[in-house]
C-alpha positions in Angstrom: 27.4 28.9 13.7 27.9 29.8 10.0 28.3 33.2 8.9 27.3 32.5 5.3 23.7 31.3 5.4 20.9 32.9 4.3 18.8 35.3 6.6 15.4 33.3 8.2 12.4 35.5 6.8 8.9 34.8 6.5 9.5 33.8 3.2 12.0 31.4 4.0 10.4 29.6 6.9 7.0 29.6 5.0 9.0 27.9 1.9 10.3 25.4 4.4 6.5 24.4 4.8 6.2 25.7 8.8 3.4 28.2 9.9 4.4 31.1 11.9 3.1 29.4 15.4 5.2 26.6 14.2 8.3 28.4 14.0 7.0 30.2 17.1 7.8 26.4 18.6 10.6 25.9 17.4 12.5 29.2 18.7 10.7 28.8 22.2 12.1 25.2 22.1 15.7 26.1 21.5 15.9 29.4 23.1 17.4 31.4 19.9 16.8 31.4 16.4 17.9 29.3 14.1 20.5 28.4 11.8 19.5 27.7 7.8 20.3 23.9 8.4 18.4 23.9 11.9 15.5 25.2 10.0 15.6 22.6 7.2 16.3 19.9 9.9 13.2 21.5 11.7 11.1 21.2 8.0 11.9 17.6 7.8 11.1 16.1 11.1 7.7 18.5 11.3 6.6 17.9 8.0 3.4 15.7 7.9 5.1 12.9 5.7 7.4 12.6 8.9 5.2 13.6 11.9 2.0 12.2 11.5 0.7 15.8 13.2 -3.1 15.4 11.4 -3.3 12.0 12.2 -1.3 10.9 15.4 -4.2 11.2 17.8 -6.6 8.7 15.5 -4.2 6.5 14.7 -3.4 5.7 18.0 -6.7 3.9 18.1 -6.0 1.1 15.5 -5.8 -1.6 17.1 -1.8 -3.4 17.2 -1.6 -6.0 18.9 -2.0 -9.8 18.9 -0.2 -12.7 19.9 1.2 -13.3 16.2 2.4 -9.8 16.1 6.4 -9.2 16.7 6.5 -5.6 15.7 4.0 -3.2 15.4 3.8 0.5 13.9 6.9 2.5 14.7 9.6 0.7 13.2 10.8 0.7 9.2 8.1 -2.0 8.7 5.7 -4.4 11.0 6.9 -7.8 11.6 4.3 -11.1 12.3 4.9 -14.6 13.6 4.1 -17.2 10.9 5.2 -20.4 12.7 8.3 -22.5 12.4 10.7 -20.2 13.7 10.1 -17.0 10.5 8.8 -14.1 10.7 7.3 -12.0 7.5 8.2 -8.8 7.9 6.0 -6.0 5.8 4.9 -2.5 4.8 3.1 -0.2 2.8 4.6 3.0 1.7 3.4 6.4 -0.9 5.2 7.7 -3.6 1.8 10.0 -4.7 3.6 13.3 -5.5 7.0 12.6 -6.9 5.2 9.8 -9.5 2.9 12.7 -10.4 5.9 15.0 -11.2 8.6 12.4 -12.7 6.2 9.0 -13.3 9.0 6.5 -13.7 11.9 7.8 -11.5 9.0 8.4 -8.7 7.3 5.0 -8.7 11.3 3.4 -9.1 12.1 5.0 -5.8 8.7 4.6 -4.2 10.2 0.3 -4.9 13.3 1.1 -3.8 12.1 2.7 -0.2 9.5 -0.2 0.9 11.8 -3.0 -0.1 14.7 -0.9 2.3 12.1 -0.6 4.9 12.1 -4.3 4.1 15.3 -5.7 4.3 16.5 -2.9 7.0 14.5 -5.0 9.8 16.6 -7.9 9.0 14.2 -10.0 6.3 15.1 -10.6 2.5 12.6 -9.6 0.9 10.5 -12.3 -1.3 7.6 -9.9 -2.7 5.5 -6.6 -3.8 2.3 -5.2 -4.6 1.1 -1.9 -5.9 -2.0 -0.1 -5.2 -2.0 2.7 -8.0 -5.0 5.3 -8.8 -4.5 7.4 -12.1 -7.1 10.5 -13.4 -9.7 9.6 -15.8 -8.6 8.2 -19.4 -9.7 11.2 -21.0 -7.4 13.3 -19.4 -4.4 14.8 -21.0 -1.7 13.1 -18.7 -3.1 9.7 -17.3 -2.0 8.1 -20.4 1.9 8.8 -19.6 1.0 8.4 -16.0 0.0 4.8 -16.2 3.3 4.5 -18.7 5.9 6.0 -16.7 4.3 4.5 -13.2 3.8 0.6 -14.4 7.4 1.2 -16.4 8.9 2.3 -13.3 7.5 -0.3 -11.3 8.6 -3.4 -13.1 12.1 -1.4 -14.0 12.9 -1.8 -10.4 11.3 -4.8 -9.1 12.6 -6.8 -11.7 16.4 -5.7 -12.1 16.5 -6.0 -7.8 15.4 -9.4 -8.6 11.9 -9.4 -6.3 8.7 -10.7 -7.9 5.6 -8.1 -8.2 2.8 -10.6 -7.6 -0.4 -8.6 -7.5 -1.8 -5.2 -6.9 -4.8 -2.8 -7.4 -5.4 -0.1 -10.2 -8.7 2.3 -10.7 -9.3 4.9 -13.0 -11.3 8.3 -11.8 -11.2 11.8 -12.7 -10.6 13.2 -8.8 -6.8 11.4 -8.8 -6.5 13.8 -13.0 -4.1 16.2 -10.9 -2.9 13.7 -8.1 -2.0 9.9 -9.2 -1.4 8.0 -6.1 1.4 5.0 -6.3 1.3 3.0 -3.1 4.2 0.3 -2.8 4.1 -2.9 -0.8 7.0 -5.0 0.0 7.3 -7.7 2.0 10.0 -10.0 3.3 11.4 -13.4 5.5 13.2 -13.1 8.4 14.4 -15.5 11.5 11.1 -14.6 13.8 14.7 -13.8 16.4 16.8 -12.3 14.6 14.9 -8.8 14.0 16.9 -5.7 13.6 15.4 -2.7 14.9 16.5 0.9 14.6 16.6 2.2 18.3 20.4 2.8 18.8 22.8 2.4 22.0 25.9 2.0 24.0 27.7 5.5 24.2 30.5 6.5 21.8 29.4 3.7 19.4 30.2 4.4 15.6 27.5 5.9 13.2 28.3 4.6 9.8 26.7 5.6 6.3 26.8 2.3 4.1 25.3 2.4 0.5 25.0 4.6 -2.3 26.9 8.4 -2.6 25.1 11.2 -1.4 23.8 14.2 -3.9 21.0 16.8 -4.8 18.8 14.4 -5.8 15.1 14.3 -3.8 15.9 18.2 -1.9 13.2 18.8 0.3 11.1 15.7 -0.9 9.9 14.8 2.3 8.4 18.9 2.8 7.2 18.5 -0.8 4.8 15.4 -0.1 3.2 17.3 2.7 1.9 20.0 0.3 -0.6 20.7 -2.2 -0.1 20.7 -6.1 -0.4 23.6 -8.1 -0.1 24.3 -11.9 3.3 24.5 -11.2 3.7 21.1 -9.8 6.3 19.2 -12.5 8.9 22.5 -11.4 9.5 20.4 -8.6 11.1 17.6 -11.0 14.6 18.3 -8.7 12.9 17.3 -5.5 12.5 13.8 -7.0 15.1 10.9 -6.2 16.4 8.7 -8.4 17.0 4.9 -8.0 19.1 2.4 -9.0 18.0 -0.8 -8.2 21.2 -3.2 -8.8 22.7 -0.6 -6.4 20.3 -1.6 -3.7 20.7 -4.7 -4.7 24.1 -5.2 -4.0 23.1 -3.2 -0.7 20.4 -5.8 0.3 23.3 -8.2 0.2 26.1 -6.4 2.3 23.3 -5.7 5.1 22.1 -9.2 5.0 26.1 -10.3 5.6 26.6 -8.0 8.4 23.7 -8.7 9.9 24.8 -12.5 10.0 28.4 -11.5 11.9 26.4 -9.6 14.1 27.8 -6.5 13.4 25.2 -4.6 13.9 23.7 -3.0 17.1 21.1 -0.5 15.2 20.0 0.4 11.8 17.8 3.2 9.3 17.1 3.2 6.2 17.8 7.1 4.7 14.4 7.5 3.3 12.4 10.5 3.2 14.5 13.9 4.7 17.7 11.6 4.2 20.5 11.5 6.7 18.5 14.5 8.9 15.6 11.5 9.7 17.8 8.2 10.0 19.7 10.1 12.6 17.7 11.6 14.7 15.2 8.3 14.9 17.9 6.3 16.1 19.5 8.1 18.9 16.0 9.3 20.2 14.8 5.9 20.2 18.0 4.9 22.0 17.6 7.8 24.4 21.1 9.1 22.9 22.8 12.3 21.8 24.4 11.7 18.0 27.1 13.8 16.7 28.0 13.7 13.0 30.8 14.8 11.0 29.5 16.0 7.0 33.3 15.8 5.9 33.3 12.0 6.1 30.4 11.5 4.1 30.7 10.0 0.8 29.4 12.6 -1.8 28.9 12.7 -5.4 28.8 16.4 -5.8 30.7 18.4 -4.8 30.5 21.8 -2.8 27.7 20.4 -0.9 26.5 22.6 2.1 25.4 21.2 5.3 21.9 22.0 4.6 22.3 19.9 1.1 23.8 17.1 3.2 21.1 17.2 5.7 17.9 17.0 3.4 19.6 14.9 0.2 17.1 12.0 -0.3 18.9 10.4 -2.7 18.5 6.6 -2.8 20.1 3.1 -2.3 21.9 4.7 1.3 21.6 3.6 4.9 22.7 4.2 8.7 23.8 2.2 11.3 25.5 1.4 14.5 27.8 -0.7 14.8 29.8 -3.0 17.1 33.1 -1.3 17.5 34.9 -4.8 17.6 33.2 -5.4 14.4 33.9 -2.2 12.7 36.9 -3.6 10.6 34.8 -7.1 9.3 31.9 -4.4 8.5 33.4 -2.3 5.7 35.7 -5.2 4.3 32.1 -6.7 3.6 30.8 -3.1 2.5 34.0 -2.7 0.1 33.7 -6.4 -1.3 30.0 -5.7 -2.2 32.0 -2.6 -4.0 29.9 0.0 -1.9 30.7 3.4 0.4 31.5 2.8 3.7 32.4 5.4 6.3 32.3 6.3 10.0 30.3 9.7 10.1 29.7 10.1 13.5 29.2 8.7 16.7 26.7 8.4 20.1 27.0 10.0 23.0 25.3 10.8 26.4 24.2 14.7 25.7 20.8 13.7 24.3 21.6 16.7 21.6 22.2 16.0 17.7 25.3 18.3 16.8 26.2 18.4 13.1 29.4 19.6 11.6 31.0 20.8 8.3 34.1 22.1 7.8 35.1 22.2 11.4 32.1 24.1 12.3 29.0 23.3 14.4 25.9 24.1 12.1 23.4 22.4 13.8 23.1 21.9 17.5 19.1 20.7 18.8 17.9 18.7 21.7 17.1 15.0 19.7 13.9 13.9 21.4 12.5 17.0 20.8 12.9 17.1 17.4 10.4 14.3 17.2 8.4 14.2 20.3 8.0 17.8 20.1 6.7 18.3 16.7 3.0 19.8 17.0 0.4 17.0 17.1 -3.0 18.7 15.7 -6.9 17.7 16.7 -7.5 18.7 13.9 -11.2 20.3 13.3 -13.5 18.1 11.3 -17.1 17.7 9.8 -18.8 14.2 9.3 -19.9 13.3 5.6 -23.5 13.4 5.5 -24.8 9.7 5.1 -26.1 9.2 1.7 -29.9 7.9 1.3 -30.0 4.5 0.3 -31.2 3.8 -3.0 -34.1 1.8 -4.0 -33.1 -0.5 -6.9 -36.4 -0.6 -8.1 -35.8 3.2 -8.7 -33.6 2.8 -11.2 -34.8 1.8 -14.6 -32.1 -0.2 -16.8 -31.9 1.0 -20.2 -29.6 -2.1 -21.3 -30.0 -5.8 -21.1 -28.3 -8.2 -18.5 -25.9 -9.4 -21.1 -24.9 -5.8 -22.5 -24.5 -4.5 -19.2 -21.7 -7.4 -18.7 -20.4 -6.8 -21.8 -19.5 -2.9 -21.1 -19.0 -3.0 -17.3 -16.1 -6.2 -18.2 -14.3 -3.3 -21.1 -14.5 -0.6 -18.4 -11.0 1.1 -17.5 -12.0 -0.4 -13.6 -12.9 -4.2 -14.7 -10.7 -4.8 -17.7 -7.8 -7.0 -17.3 -4.9 -5.2 -16.1 -3.0 -8.0 -17.9 -0.8 -5.0 -19.8 0.5 -4.3 -16.1 1.2 -7.0 -14.6 3.1 -8.7 -17.6 5.4 -6.2 -17.3 6.0 -7.1 -13.9 8.4 -10.3 -13.6 6.4 -12.2 -11.0 7.8 -15.5 -10.8 11.5 -14.4 -10.3 12.8 -16.4 -7.2 10.2 -19.0 -8.2 8.7 -19.2 -5.3 5.2 -17.4 -6.6 2.0 -19.8 -6.5 -0.4 -17.9 -7.8 0.4 -15.3 -10.2 -1.7 -11.7 -10.7 -5.1 -11.5 -11.8 -6.3 -13.8 -8.9 -8.1 -12.6 -5.5 -4.4 -12.6 -3.8 -1.1 -13.4 -4.6 0.1 -16.4 -3.0 4.4 -17.3 -2.3 5.5 -20.2 -1.0 7.8 -19.3 2.0 11.0 -21.5 1.5 10.6 -25.0 0.3 6.8 -25.0 1.5 4.4 -26.2 2.2 3.7 -23.0 3.8 2.7 -19.8 1.7 1.8 -16.5 2.5 -0.7 -14.6 0.7 -0.9 -10.7 0.4 -3.5 -8.7 -1.5 -4.3 -4.4 -1.4 -7.8 -3.2 -1.3 -9.6 -0.5 -1.2 -13.1 1.2 -2.3 -12.7 5.3 -2.9 -16.3 5.3 -4.1 -17.6 4.1 -0.9 -14.9 5.9 1.1 -16.1 9.5 -0.1 -19.6 8.2 0.4 -19.5 7.1 4.0 -16.4 7.0 5.1 -16.5 5.5 8.1 -18.3 2.1 6.2 -16.0 2.6 3.2 -13.2 2.1 6.0 -14.5 -1.2 7.1 -14.8 -2.5 3.5 -11.2 -1.9 2.8 -10.3 -4.4 5.6 -13.3 -6.8 4.8 -12.6 -6.7 1.1 -8.7 -7.5 2.0 -9.9 -10.4 5.0 -12.4 -12.2 1.9 -9.7 -11.9 -0.7 -7.0 -14.0 1.6 -9.7 -16.2 2.1 -10.8 -16.5 -1.3 -7.2 -18.2 -2.0 -7.6 -20.5 1.5 -5.1 -18.6 3.6 -5.7 -17.0 7.0 -5.8 -13.8 7.4 -3.1 -12.4 10.4 -2.3 -8.7 9.9 -2.2 -5.2 7.8 -0.8 -2.3 7.1 -2.6 0.7 5.5 -1.7 3.5 3.3 -3.7 6.4 4.3 -4.2 8.8 0.9 -6.1 11.7 1.5 -6.7 15.3 0.7 -5.8 18.9 2.8 -6.5 17.9 6.6 -6.8 21.4 7.2 -10.1 21.1 5.3 -12.7 19.8 8.5 -14.7 18.1 5.5 -11.6 15.8 4.3 -10.2 15.9 7.8 -13.6 14.0 8.9 -13.2 11.6 6.1 -9.4 10.8 7.7 -11.4 10.1 10.6 -14.0 8.2 10.3 -11.9 5.9 7.2 -9.3 5.0 10.9 -12.6 4.4 12.7 -14.0 2.4 10.0 -10.9 0.4 9.7 -10.2 0.1 13.4 -13.7 -1.6 14.1 -13.4 -3.6 11.0 -9.6 -4.6 12.1 -10.9 -5.4 15.9 -13.9 -7.7 15.1 -11.6 -9.6 12.3 -8.5 -10.0 14.6 -6.3 -8.4 11.7 -4.8 -6.0 13.7 -2.4 -3.2 11.7 1.0 -3.7 12.4 2.8 -0.8 9.9 1.5 1.6 7.2 1.9 5.2 6.2 -0.8 8.9 5.8 0.3 10.8 3.0 -1.9 14.0 2.8 -2.6 17.0 0.6 -3.1 15.1 -2.0 -5.2 17.8 -4.3 -4.2 20.4 -6.6 -6.1 23.2 -7.2 -7.9 22.7 -4.4 -9.6 19.6 -5.4 -8.8 16.7 -3.0 -9.1 13.1 -4.6 -11.6 10.3 -3.2 -10.5 9.8 0.1 -8.6 6.2 -0.9 -7.3 4.2 2.6 -5.7 1.4 0.8 -5.6 -1.5 2.8 -2.2 -4.5 2.5 -3.2 -7.7 3.9 -1.9 -10.6 4.8 -2.0 -13.9 5.7 -0.9 -17.8 5.4 -1.8 -20.8 4.2 -0.1 -23.8 6.0 -0.2 -26.0 2.6 0.1 -23.9 -0.7 -1.4 -26.8 -2.6 -4.4 -26.2 -1.2 -4.9 -22.7 -2.0 -7.9 -22.0 -4.0 -7.8 -20.1 -7.2 -10.5 -18.5 -9.4 -10.8 -20.3 -12.4 -13.5 -22.6 -13.4 -11.9 -26.1 -13.1 -14.1 -28.6 -15.3 -17.4 -28.7 -17.1 -20.7 -30.1 -15.3 -19.6 -28.4 -12.0 -22.0 -26.8 -9.6 -21.8 -23.2 -9.0 -22.7 -21.8 -5.8 -22.8 -18.5 -4.3 -22.5 -18.0 -0.4 -23.7 -14.7 1.4 -27.4 -12.8 1.3 -27.9 -10.7 -2.4 -30.0 -8.4 -1.6 -29.2 -6.1 -4.6 -27.7 -3.0 -3.2 -26.8 -0.9 -6.1 -25.5 2.4 -4.2 -22.7 3.5 -5.5 -21.7 0.2 -7.6 -20.3 0.2 -11.0 -23.0 -0.6 -12.9 -24.5 2.7 -11.6 -21.2 5.0 -12.1 -20.2 3.3 -15.5 -23.2 3.2 -17.0 -25.4 5.9 -16.2 -23.1 8.1 -15.0 -24.4 8.1 -11.3 -21.7 8.3 -8.6 -24.7 8.6 -6.1 -26.4 6.3 -3.0 -25.0 4.6 0.4 -22.4 2.2 -0.1 -22.9 -1.2 0.6 -22.8 -1.6 4.6 -20.5 -3.8 6.3 -21.9 -6.3 8.9 -18.5 -7.3 10.4 -20.3 -10.7 12.1 -21.6 -11.9 9.1 -17.8 -11.4 7.1 -16.2 -13.3 9.4 -19.1 -16.5 9.8 -19.3 -16.2 5.8 -15.3 -16.0 5.1 -14.5 -18.7 7.8 -16.9 -21.2 6.4 -14.9 -20.4 2.8 -12.3 -21.4 4.5 -12.9 -24.6 6.1 -14.0 -25.7 2.3 -10.8 -24.7 0.7 -9.4 -27.0 3.3 -11.6 -30.1 2.9 -11.3 -29.7 -0.6 -14.8 -29.5 -1.0 -14.6 -26.3 -3.7 -12.2 -26.2 -7.1 -13.1 -22.4 -7.2 -13.5 -19.3 -5.4 -13.8 -15.9 -5.8 -15.1 -12.8 -3.4 -17.7 -10.7 -5.1 -16.8 -6.9 -5.2 -16.9 -5.0 -8.2 -19.2 -4.9 -10.7 -21.1 -7.4 -8.7 -22.1 -10.9 -8.8 -22.1 -11.7 -12.9 -19.3 -9.9 -13.2 -17.5 -12.4 -10.7 -19.0 -15.1 -12.6 -17.8 -14.1 -15.7 -13.8 -13.8 -14.3 -14.1 -17.4 -13.3 -15.6 -18.5 -16.8 -13.0 -16.2 -18.7 -9.9 -17.8 -16.4 -11.1 -20.9 -16.9 -11.7 -20.7 -20.5 -15.5 -22.7 -19.6 -18.5 -21.1 -20.1 -21.6 -21.6 -17.8 -25.5 -21.8 -17.6 -27.4 -19.6 -14.9 -30.4 -19.5 -13.9 -32.7 -16.6 -13.9 -35.1 -17.4 -11.2 -32.4 -17.2 -8.5 -33.2 -13.2 -8.1 -36.3 -13.9 -6.6 -37.9 -10.2 -5.6 -34.7 -8.7 -6.3 -35.2 -6.8 -9.8 -32.7 -9.0 -12.0 -29.9 -5.5 -12.7 -29.6 -5.9 -9.0 -29.4 -9.4 -8.3 -26.4 -9.7 -11.0 -25.0 -6.4 -10.5 -25.3 -5.3 -6.8 -22.3 -5.3 -4.8 -23.8 -6.9 -1.4 -20.7 -7.6 0.7 -19.5 -10.6 2.3 -20.5 -13.7 -0.7 -18.4 -15.4 -2.4 -18.8 -17.6 -5.6 -17.5 -21.1 -5.5 -18.0 -24.4 -7.9 -18.0 -28.2 -6.9 -19.2 -31.6 -7.8 -22.7 -32.0 -8.0 -21.9 -34.4 -4.7 -19.4 -31.9 -2.5 -22.7 -29.0 -3.7 -24.7 -31.0 -1.3 -22.4 -31.0 1.4 -21.6 -27.6 0.6 -24.9 -26.4 1.4 -25.3 -28.7 4.3 -22.5 -27.0 6.2 -24.0 -23.7 4.9 -27.4 -24.4 6.3 -25.8 -25.1 9.4 -23.4 -22.1 9.6 -26.1 -19.7 9.6 -25.0 -19.2 5.7 -26.9 -18.2 2.8 -26.2 -20.3 0.0 -28.0 -20.6 -3.7 -27.5 -22.8 -6.9 -27.0 -20.2 -9.2 -26.0 -22.6 -12.1 -23.6 -25.0 -13.8 -19.9 -24.7 -15.3 -19.8 -26.0 -19.2 -19.6 -24.6 -22.8 -18.2 -22.0 -24.5 -20.8 -19.6 -23.5 -22.0 -17.5 -20.4 -25.6 -17.7 -20.5 -28.6 -16.8 -18.0 -32.0 -18.3 -19.1 -34.0 -16.2 -20.7 -31.4 -13.5 -22.0 -28.5 -13.4 -25.2 -25.6 -15.7 -24.6 -22.7 -14.5 -24.7 -19.8 -16.6 -26.2 -16.9 -16.6 -23.7 -14.4 -15.8 -26.3 -15.9 -12.3 -27.3 -16.4 -11.6 -23.8 -12.6 -12.5 -23.3 -11.7 -10.5 -26.2 -14.1 -7.3 -24.7 -12.1 -7.8 -21.4 -8.4 -7.8 -22.6 -8.7 -5.2 -24.9 -9.1 -1.5 -23.3 -6.2 -1.1 -21.7 -3.6 -2.2 -23.8 -6.1 -0.5 -26.6 -6.0 2.5 -24.4 -2.4 2.7 -24.1 -1.2 2.1 -27.3 -2.9 5.5 -28.1 -6.5 4.1 -29.2 -10.1 5.4 -28.1 -11.3 5.5 -24.7 
């Protein structure tokens, strides 16, 4: 062992994010004091980001299988069968802490990492989404974070050449010191040609591929597993630097050697870099791994074993190759201008041995590095159930039209065009539905099949009632896929929470996972991949619980997909689903009256399924001309979004609210609802089908004209409403008023 490494001290152990009892566990496991390099390896493998030590026992309760699931959680990405010999490969991951420290590079490398997770499985990426959460607009850092993160996402995706076809974005003071950047990618592969991480065979060459290793990203995974404080930006060296052009070359080279049948196993070098990729490949294959770091291509001189093992430099892969294919694989990588180096081999020892300058710097049991990571059943306390808020108990101070004007121009509900116009959402030529609708839709090859995808969560619901909020996040994703006509198939999740060592935060995580599991089971919507991001706190203040759900569905014919825009004047507007006027935790209550209170709307999963199945049938039979699910802001916001998208007004009947107070009827956030439009003849058939299925249906009014009006209320000119909708975000980003 080297004599030049630092002495292991309690302070050094703490700097590596290891608790004293965890260090004692390491010493007992290996029977001696670890070297500095070994301490770094353990800190990488045993941190929250890589080991899921606080969430693992709860994640195991999620449903992960279905006849169409080819690969569930545990690989680089999830894989589902979409028919015709094809598979969709997808995953979502966070890059929260890096994006707060260095917004552009943090978001950039988040996109790069999730793209590698997909093409590591042998899939060509065809679409990206994001889910972004920022602090209050008035916070001094928010504008810079929004600008940097959006530019980073666009800069990487656009340069790499994959469309970003949708996403979500919100603002809340809980994210002031800890923004969230969740990146989703989906790729297409042949269902019988999926590549996995488990190494096999003894004496097989382990090959380093892609870009050179540098000192960027040092300790990134450990940093992502700790709370922030006022010195967060001093951690800038832990943020990686991305190069989308190198990644594009890496994609093409990887897919080419996969097609040439050169690959035994493959692993992306993501969090914890060379350490995690090498250990996982060996451990999954029940094999030992020996690495000779002298063979690793470096772009900086004098790098130590510790630095090389923990570097998170981007655009790198590790592969086990078939020996007879080594020369062919190297020629392909050299052709693409990428590094190719044999850096080790597999062996039967089940040891992880790392050498540098001929000296053994680490010699550890490879299975135990992952398998013996601590697993905690942390103490947790349930969030008290909030009281149901009686809609009649809130006296509106603003008229219905006035409330709509304010909501439609508020940060959460305003148009996000400023964001998605920075993304190339039509590159590759297969985008069927662009951002701005209920879900992105991308044609599969030449069609007619298409894939729909969405990212959804309502953090204010999750904070008020984590179990119902978890259910609602899944139901919302299921609804958004349904609203475009897709058959929902599977989800990936990105569970963003505060410090799990606090029982109230752990309670949020436990109950959100339970709600997600219940919804996924009821809707036959399994979880096939995901990511957990904890310690999203600054100075002890946690974010709102944000369990983002990425949903994927399939359309048999993209020409039958539904969109939100009104199509013609004189059509009937219907709402499917019951309206009780639920205003607890609504945006109307929060954004107009500053009140974040009450129970969130309950989610009846049987009703969600029944109503959604009806809507998909109506779309498939072409009985509806436009469809939009009802979510944030309630019924009137949904109608307004449809009117603005189509440039066609509507006349609505004020008597439809019945016994429900008007403000609660139009702005309540009851679940399992859709607004649809249809010709007068089709509307009659829709009503009959809804009644036969037991789905409540109401006629709201008729499309037409240049205004949105409710009988007895002041009409709102569509042009003025649209200007309000489109104004806030670009004005804010230009430095205007908030």
